[in-house]
C-alpha positions as CSV (number, residue, x, y, z in Angstrom):
1,M,-72.2,139.4,92.5
2,Q,-72.5,135.6,92.4
3,N,-75.0,133.7,94.5
4,L,-73.1,130.9,96.2
5,C,-76.2,129.1,97.5
6,R,-78.2,126.5,95.5
7,G,-81.9,126.3,95.8
8,D,-83.9,123.1,96.1
9,A,-87.5,122.1,95.6
10,N,-88.5,123.7,98.9
11,Y,-86.3,126.7,99.3
12,A,-84.9,129.5,97.2
13,P,-81.1,130.0,96.9
14,K,-80.7,132.3,99.9
15,A,-78.5,132.5,103.0
16,I,-79.2,133.4,106.6
17,A,-76.7,134.9,109.1
18,L,-75.9,133.3,112.4
19,Q,-73.9,134.7,115.3
20,G,-70.6,132.8,115.9
21,S,-68.8,130.3,113.8
22,W,-68.3,126.6,113.5
23,D,-64.8,125.1,113.3
24,N,-63.6,122.3,111.0
25,T,-64.8,119.6,113.5
26,G,-68.3,121.1,113.5
27,A,-68.0,122.6,117.0
28,Y,-69.8,125.9,117.6
29,Q,-67.6,128.8,118.6
30,L,-69.4,131.7,120.3
31,G,-68.3,135.1,119.1
32,K,-70.3,138.3,119.3
33,K,-68.2,139.7,116.4
34,L,-68.3,136.6,114.3
35,V,-71.0,135.8,111.7
36,T,-71.6,132.6,109.7
37,F,-73.7,132.5,106.6
38,S,-75.6,129.3,105.9
39,C,-77.5,128.5,102.7
40,T,-81.2,127.7,103.5
41,N,-80.7,124.1,102.3
42,G,-77.6,123.7,104.6
43,A,-77.5,121.9,107.9
44,L,-77.3,125.1,110.0
45,A,-80.3,126.6,108.4
46,K,-82.3,123.3,108.2
47,C,-82.0,123.0,112.0
48,I,-83.4,126.5,112.4
49,R,-86.3,125.6,110.1
50,F,-86.9,122.5,112.3
51,G,-87.4,124.8,115.2
52,Y,-83.9,124.8,116.9
53,K,-83.2,128.5,116.8
54,P,-80.0,128.8,118.8
55,W,-80.8,132.3,120.0
56,K,-84.2,131.2,121.5
57,T,-85.3,129.2,124.5
58,F,-88.0,126.6,124.8
59,N,-89.6,125.8,128.2
60,G,-86.8,127.8,129.8
61,R,-84.0,125.9,128.1
62,S,-81.6,127.4,125.6
63,L,-81.8,125.8,122.1
64,Q,-78.1,126.4,121.4
65,D,-77.1,122.8,122.3
66,Y,-80.2,121.4,120.6
67,H,-79.2,123.3,117.4
68,Q,-75.7,121.9,117.6
69,A,-77.0,118.4,118.1
70,C,-79.4,118.8,115.2
71,V,-76.6,120.0,112.9
72,R,-74.6,116.9,113.8
73,M,-77.6,114.7,113.2
74,V,-78.5,116.3,109.8
75,R,-74.9,116.0,108.7
76,A,-74.8,112.4,110.0
77,D,-71.6,113.5,111.9
78,Y,-71.9,110.5,114.2
79,C,-68.4,110.8,115.7
80,G,-68.6,114.6,116.3
81,D,-65.4,115.2,114.4
82,G,-66.9,117.1,111.5
83,T,-67.0,114.1,109.1
84,S,-70.3,113.9,107.3
85,H,-71.8,110.4,106.5
86,T,-74.9,111.7,105.0
87,H,-76.4,110.9,101.5
88,D,-78.5,113.4,99.6
89,G,-82.2,112.6,99.9
90,T,-81.8,110.5,103.1
91,L,-85.0,110.8,105.1
92,I,-84.7,111.4,108.9
93,N,-87.2,111.1,111.7
94,F,-86.2,112.6,114.9
95,Y,-87.4,114.1,118.2
96,D,-86.0,115.7,121.3
97,R,-86.6,115.6,125.1
98,L,-88.0,119.1,125.2
99,G,-90.8,118.6,122.8
100,V,-89.7,121.0,120.0
101,R,-90.0,117.9,117.7
102,Q,-92.4,115.1,118.7
103,Q,-91.6,111.4,118.3
104,G,-93.2,110.0,115.3
105,V,-93.5,106.6,113.6
106,S,-92.4,106.3,110.0
107,P,-93.1,103.0,108.2
108,N,-90.3,101.4,106.1
109,M,-87.5,103.1,108.0
110,S,-84.9,101.5,110.2
111,F,-82.8,102.8,113.1
112,V,-79.2,104.0,112.4
113,S,-76.7,104.6,115.2
114,G,-73.1,105.8,115.1
115,M,-71.1,104.3,112.3
116,G,-67.9,102.7,113.7
117,C,-67.1,105.2,116.4
118,G,-69.6,104.2,119.1
119,W,-71.8,106.8,120.7
120,G,-69.0,109.2,121.5
121,T,-69.6,112.7,122.8
122,V,-72.1,113.6,120.1
123,H,-74.7,111.3,121.6
124,Q,-73.8,111.0,125.3
125,S,-73.6,114.7,126.0
126,S,-76.2,115.7,123.5
127,P,-79.6,116.9,124.6
128,M,-80.9,114.9,121.7
129,A,-79.4,111.7,122.9
130,T,-82.8,109.9,122.7
131,R,-83.5,111.1,119.2
132,V,-84.1,108.8,116.4
133,S,-81.8,109.0,113.4
134,I,-83.1,106.8,110.6
135,R,-83.0,106.2,106.9
136,P,-85.0,104.1,104.5
137,A,-84.4,100.4,104.9
138,G,-81.8,99.0,102.5
139,L,-79.6,102.0,102.4
140,S,-76.2,101.5,103.9
């Protein structure tokens, strides 16, 4: 049996299982009989590692929407259409309104907003609308 996941410096090449599925636009589809596998270095699993476990609550609020917003942010899916604008190795600094992730300051980083599609539904309807999505200065 072949391992389809690649490891990285921080995580072994393993996968985790999540209930439901994500369509080709990146939208989550709830399904009790559906399972999605994500490699530990993939966006779905990264957001779980960041604290956004979609099956949990934080201060009485479901983290499902926060997980979805995190996945969009990690993938740099600014328009919410499933198109990723990310570059390997891009650093991000982010926070949320609930306090799962606290706002921090990172020197030598600049703010990045939606690329050519405006704020769209990803940011306006997102519980992470006030998050900071940044990359090192000089990267386009």
